[in-house]
C-alpha angles and dihedrals in degrees: 000000000000111000112223120232088252088077092062092055091061108099102185120073089221091058092046092052091048092049092049090047090053092045093049093050087051090054093048093049089051089051093049094049090050090047092049093049092048090050100033095117091051093046095049091049090049090242099118105097098181131080112248091237091060093054100052127093092251093056097104091048090048089053093051092047091050090051092050091046093054093046100042106025114022094042097038113122095247093053093042090051092053091047093053089045087053092055089051091051096048094044095052092048093046093050093046099047097037088046094049093051090045092052090048095046093049098043096252094113118150135176095277095049091047089051091049092048088052089062091061119095117237096256092064094057134061129251116321090010090290119135119259117263091228109081089206093059092043091055092041091055091048092049088048092052095047092045089055094056120100116234091253096050091047092053093046090052091047093050092046093047092045094048091239090121129008129199113256 
């Protein structure tokens, strides 16, 4: 890859890295497009058995980048810690919401389960804000609700429900 003169005008290392990243992505996109055009007939017939990324000139470099990313980024202690915390957040929310709906649906409702149910928007409950009779639908709606949360919102709800942090 030829690096344009604009790169040398960037004074901060962060800006240089971002520029090189964008430049590299552009090169890869161009190579994938050219590879697709070259193999279009095979692809459309379902005869192309390789991924396009494995067929481009940059394939070896991408494999090396992926290996480094797994070793140095995805498995670094800060990333692992956040991932583990994410499991804790999702597990706590899933147990709380599924449990509250189960309690309500089976007549075992108590103050905490009713309070948790009141946190749910209408579209994640059945008619008249009652849990669906079908356990599958109840659980599906809860997973839909949780998967629609941003990370920040999920952590905030988790902290509030756990008493770690309360709204002022």
